[in-house]
DODOVEX-619042 format. One line per 2 residues: their letters; for each residue z, x, y of C-alpha. Coordinates in steps of 0.25 Angstrom, whole numbers, padded with zeros to 4 digits. Last residue first. Layout:
a	Z:X:Y; ...
//
This chain:
ek	0041:-0106:-0016; 0046:-0095:-0025
fs	0058:-0098:-0034; 0070:-0089:-0035
ap	0077:-0089:-0049; 0092:-0091:-0049
ss	0102:-0079:-0050; 0103:-0073:-0064
yt	0114:-0072:-0074; 0121:-0063:-0084
vq	0136:-0065:-0084; 0147:-0056:-0090
vk	0161:-0062:-0089; 0173:-0053:-0091
pg	0187:-0053:-0096; 0196:-0041:-0093
lt	0193:-0027:-0098; 0191:-0019:-0085
ph	0203:-0020:-0076; 0212:-0028:-0086
as	0218:-0040:-0078; 0206:-0048:-0082
sy	0212:-0049:-0096; 0210:-0040:-0108
fe	0208:-0048:-0121; 0218:-0051:-0132
aq	0216:-0058:-0145; 0225:-0066:-0154
rv	0229:-0072:-0167; 0240:-0080:-0174
et	0232:-0091:-0182; 0226:-0104:-0181
ne	0232:-0112:-0169; 0218:-0110:-0162
st	0204:-0110:-0167; 0194:-0104:-0158
fr	0203:-0094:-0152; 0204:-0095:-0137
lv	0197:-0091:-0124; 0196:-0100:-0112
fg	0186:-0099:-0100; 0187:-0102:-0086
nn	0189:-0116:-0080; 0176:-0116:-0073
dl	0172:-0131:-0074; 0159:-0134:-0082
eg	0146:-0140:-0077; 0148:-0132:-0064
sl	0135:-0125:-0066; 0142:-0111:-0066
ll	0152:-0116:-0077; 0141:-0122:-0086
ll	0133:-0109:-0085; 0145:-0101:-0088
vn	0148:-0110:-0100; 0135:-0107:-0106
ti	0135:-0092:-0104; 0149:-0089:-0109
ql	0147:-0080:-0122; 0160:-0073:-0126
el	0162:-0058:-0128; 0175:-0053:-0134
ig	0177:-0038:-0133; 0183:-0026:-0140
ts	0172:-0027:-0150; 0182:-0024:-0162
ed	0190:-0036:-0158; 0180:-0045:-0163
lt	0183:-0059:-0157; 0175:-0071:-0163
eq	0167:-0078:-0152; 0167:-0093:-0147
di	0160:-0097:-0134; 0160:-0107:-0123
lq	0166:-0119:-0128; 0169:-0129:-0116
gk	0183:-0134:-0114; 0196:-0138:-0119
af	0209:-0131:-0120; 0211:-0130:-0105
et	0209:-0145:-0105; 0223:-0147:-0111
sn	0228:-0142:-0098; 0239:-0131:-0098
pd	0229:-0120:-0098; 0223:-0125:-0085
ss	0209:-0120:-0083; 0203:-0133:-0088
rp	0191:-0138:-0096; 0191:-0124:-0103
ay	0179:-0116:-0105; 0179:-0110:-0119
ll	0180:-0097:-0126; 0183:-0097:-0141
lk	0188:-0086:-0150; 0187:-0082:-0165
qi	0196:-0072:-0169; 0200:-0077:-0183
tg	0210:-0067:-0189; 0222:-0063:-0180
sv	0224:-0052:-0170; 0216:-0046:-0158
sg	0224:-0038:-0148; 0221:-0024:-0154
pv	0212:-0020:-0142; 0212:-0030:-0131
in	0199:-0037:-0131; 0189:-0038:-0119
lf	0184:-0051:-0115; 0170:-0054:-0111
lr	0164:-0067:-0107; 0149:-0068:-0107
ad	0138:-0075:-0099; 0123:-0075:-0100
hv	0110:-0080:-0093; 0117:-0087:-0081
aa	0107:-0092:-0071; 0115:-0092:-0058
sd	0115:-0104:-0049; 0130:-0106:-0050
ri	0131:-0092:-0044; 0139:-0082:-0052
as	0150:-0074:-0045; 0159:-0087:-0044
ld	0160:-0088:-0059; 0175:-0085:-0060
vp	0180:-0087:-0074; 0194:-0090:-0078
lh	0197:-0084:-0092; 0208:-0092:-0100
ir	0213:-0085:-0113; 0219:-0094:-0124
rv	0232:-0091:-0131; 0237:-0098:-0143
fg	0249:-0092:-0151; 0243:-0095:-0164
ds	0230:-0091:-0157; 0228:-0080:-0147
vv	0219:-0077:-0135; 0225:-0067:-0126
ln	0221:-0061:-0112; 0229:-0048:-0110
qt	0242:-0047:-0102; 0250:-0047:-0114
tt	0263:-0053:-0121; 0268:-0049:-0134
la	0274:-0057:-0146; 0264:-0068:-0146
ra	0269:-0081:-0151; 0266:-0090:-0163
fi	0272:-0103:-0168; 0266:-0106:-0182
gd	0265:-0120:-0187; 0272:-0131:-0195
aa	0272:-0146:-0194; 0277:-0158:-0202
ls	0282:-0150:-0214; 0285:-0155:-0228
yn	0298:-0160:-0233; 0300:-0159:-0248
tq	0311:-0168:-0254; 0320:-0166:-0266
tq	0330:-0175:-0273; 0343:-0170:-0280
dt	0352:-0180:-0273; 0357:-0168:-0264
ff	0344:-0167:-0258; 0334:-0155:-0259
ve	0324:-0153:-0248; 0312:-0144:-0248
ir	0306:-0142:-0234; 0291:-0139:-0234
pa	0281:-0128:-0231; 0267:-0131:-0236
ee	0262:-0124:-0249; 0247:-0129:-0248
at	0246:-0126:-0233; 0246:-0137:-0222
rs	0262:-0136:-0220; 0260:-0121:-0218
di	0260:-0110:-0228; 0269:-0097:-0225
gf	0266:-0084:-0218; 0275:-0073:-0215
le	0272:-0062:-0204; 0277:-0049:-0200
dl	0277:-0040:-0188; 0292:-0037:-0186
td	0300:-0043:-0175; 0310:-0052:-0183
py	0314:-0066:-0181; 0303:-0073:-0188
vi	0305:-0088:-0185; 0302:-0100:-0194
ai	0304:-0112:-0185; 0308:-0125:-0191
gn	0305:-0139:-0186; 0310:-0150:-0177
ap	0318:-0157:-0189; 0328:-0163:-0179
vd	0341:-0163:-0186; 0348:-0177:-0190
gr	0334:-0182:-0194; 0338:-0184:-0208
iw	0329:-0174:-0214; 0331:-0164:-0203
gq	0346:-0165:-0204; 0345:-0164:-0220
vl	0337:-0151:-0218; 0348:-0145:-0208
dp	0359:-0149:-0218; 0352:-0143:-0230
ql	0350:-0129:-0223; 0336:-0124:-0226
py	0333:-0115:-0237; 0320:-0107:-0237
np	0311:-0109:-0250; 0298:-0101:-0252
pf	0305:-0092:-0263; 0296:-0084:-0263
lq	0286:-0080:-0253; 0296:-0075:-0243
lt	0302:-0080:-0230; 0316:-0073:-0228
rd	0326:-0081:-0220; 0335:-0077:-0208
ia	0345:-0087:-0203; 0355:-0086:-0215
gs	0365:-0097:-0217; 0364:-0097:-0232
td	0357:-0110:-0232; 0346:-0104:-0223
pi	0347:-0104:-0208; 0339:-0113:-0199
vt	0340:-0106:-0185; 0343:-0115:-0173
tt	0334:-0119:-0162; 0320:-0115:-0161
dl	0310:-0119:-0150; 0298:-0109:-0151
vv	0292:-0110:-0137; 0279:-0115:-0133
vs	0276:-0124:-0145; 0264:-0133:-0143
dg	0265:-0143:-0154; 0252:-0146:-0163
en	0261:-0146:-0175; 0274:-0152:-0173
ye	0288:-0145:-0170; 0300:-0153:-0166
qg	0308:-0145:-0156; 0320:-0136:-0158
lq	0315:-0130:-0170; 0325:-0126:-0181
yf	0324:-0111:-0185; 0321:-0104:-0197
rv	0322:-0088:-0197; 0312:-0078:-0203
tl	0312:-0065:-0212; 0299:-0063:-0218
vd	0295:-0060:-0232; 0281:-0055:-0238
ay	0275:-0053:-0225; 0262:-0059:-0222
de	0249:-0051:-0220; 0246:-0051:-0235
fe	0246:-0066:-0236; 0255:-0074:-0246
ik	0258:-0086:-0238; 0273:-0090:-0240
fl	0277:-0104:-0243; 0288:-0110:-0236
rl	0298:-0120:-0242; 0310:-0124:-0233
na	0321:-0127:-0242; 0332:-0138:-0242
kd	0345:-0140:-0249; 0355:-0152:-0252
vt	0350:-0162:-0242; 0357:-0175:-0242
kl	0349:-0188:-0243; 0347:-0200:-0234
tg	0336:-0193:-0225; 0329:-0190:-0238
ng	0327:-0205:-0239; 0314:-0204:-0231
at	0312:-0189:-0226; 0298:-0193:-0222
sf	0299:-0188:-0208; 0305:-0175:-0213
np	0294:-0166:-0210; 0298:-0152:-0208
rm	0293:-0144:-0195; 0288:-0130:-0196
li	0286:-0119:-0186; 0283:-0105:-0190
tr	0285:-0093:-0180; 0275:-0083:-0178
ey	0276:-0070:-0168; 0263:-0064:-0163
gd	0259:-0050:-0160; 0250:-0048:-0172
gr	0262:-0052:-0181; 0276:-0058:-0181
gv	0283:-0068:-0191; 0280:-0082:-0196
el	0267:-0088:-0201; 0262:-0102:-0205
yt	0250:-0105:-0213; 0241:-0117:-0216
qk	0237:-0119:-0202; 0238:-0130:-0192
di	0250:-0126:-0184; 0247:-0113:-0177
ls	0255:-0116:-0165; 0251:-0121:-0150
yf	0257:-0115:-0138; 0245:-0112:-0129
ey	0246:-0099:-0121; 0236:-0095:-0110
st	0229:-0082:-0109; 0224:-0077:-0095
dg	0212:-0075:-0086; 0216:-0078:-0072
ga	0208:-0065:-0067; 0195:-0061:-0062
ia	0188:-0062:-0076; 0178:-0051:-0074
ft	0163:-0055:-0071; 0152:-0047:-0076
de	0138:-0049:-0070; 0124:-0048:-0075
fv	0114:-0053:-0065; 0099:-0057:-0066
eg	0091:-0060:-0053; 0084:-0073:-0052
pr	0070:-0075:-0057; 0059:-0076:-0047
sg	0052:-0089:-0047; 0038:-0096:-0047
ll	0040:-0101:-0061; 0027:-0096:-0066
dg	0029:-0082:-0060; 0016:-0073:-0063
il	0008:-0081:-0053; 0017:-0091:-0046
es	0014:-0086:-0032; -0001:-0087:-0034
gl	0000:-0102:-0034; 0001:-0112:-0046
pt	0005:-0124:-0039; -0009:-0125:-0032
ed	-0012:-0125:-0017; -0011:-0110:-0016
sd	-0025:-0109:-0024; -0026:-0099:-0035
gc	-0028:-0110:-0046; -0040:-0115:-0038
sl	-0047:-0101:-0039; -0044:-0102:-0054
va	-0051:-0115:-0055; -0063:-0110:-0047
vm	-0064:-0097:-0056; -0064:-0105:-0068
ma	-0075:-0114:-0063; -0084:-0102:-0060
va	-0082:-0096:-0074; -0086:-0109:-0081
af	-0099:-0109:-0073; -0101:-0095:-0076
fv	-0100:-0098:-0091; -0109:-0110:-0090
tl	-0120:-0103:-0084; -0119:-0091:-0094
rt	-0120:-0101:-0106; -0133:-0107:-0100
eh	-0139:-0094:-0098; -0137:-0091:-0112
pr	-0144:-0103:-0117; -0156:-0101:-0108
m	-0159:-0111:-0097
//
């Protein structure tokens, strides 16, 4: 047989074998049936939906009565819709033989912070606190008893840069040192209604407040503060949702997921809150959204939970958008209890600041959840 004839014979034999194999591949008895051609999974994808769910109600702001008590500054006065009062408690626990001496005169030394937003001078009043103040305390209502006049009997005092000395009545200070009068603390209160603030160094600053005591035996002792902080309260009320710091408020948003089937495949989910124009104040506007372990604001578990997202608020956009896809998957699968969402500042008890959002009571601008999801895929038998 000639060489080229041999090659043709081999070629046609190979073709015949390939046809036989492909014929077997088309058999209904094999796992690769004709119904799978063009669809390796043998399924039809589910239908994709994009729905927007409004928060149906129950959204509210809860108040928490902590103070700004770990910062290097203290503020008194009014501004940005909030009133501030300075609380401070002198430390006489180490008075020692001072309890045996007689006080001749005493001054509260306060050192002004030179900041352009602070007033040069400010009229205030000193009050005794009815209950002992400690840092970390929850102070619901400012409990003041009697005013502390200066040595002339005047109840109004002027805070200023210099001199930093504010006279205290010797008998009162002596009573504090000896324990005859409870040294619960001093409240520095702003009695006016103008928007003006005055700032001083706190006990953690370099120029910390102190009480200078001069005794009749010509000796002097300086007493430091055991605690200090800023007591802040809002000057107005609102029906809007408010997240705030200084006077801490957190927003609770119940979420009804009954419209989404547990078997749905969630591709994307976002929470949208519309900002009330002109309601944002303060400097660092970084917010945190979490899923609380409890829906009861009085429970310690309300302050704990699953982190969802953190975003910096930009008032110019008019809206706060938060990514909630991952937590929504956990809620739908039952791995996480649905106690709603909570919005707060990332670091609380830092400064007086706030932002307001329209609530579900607003006909169009209330909180909304936007979800993109698909129904389960259907498999051919």
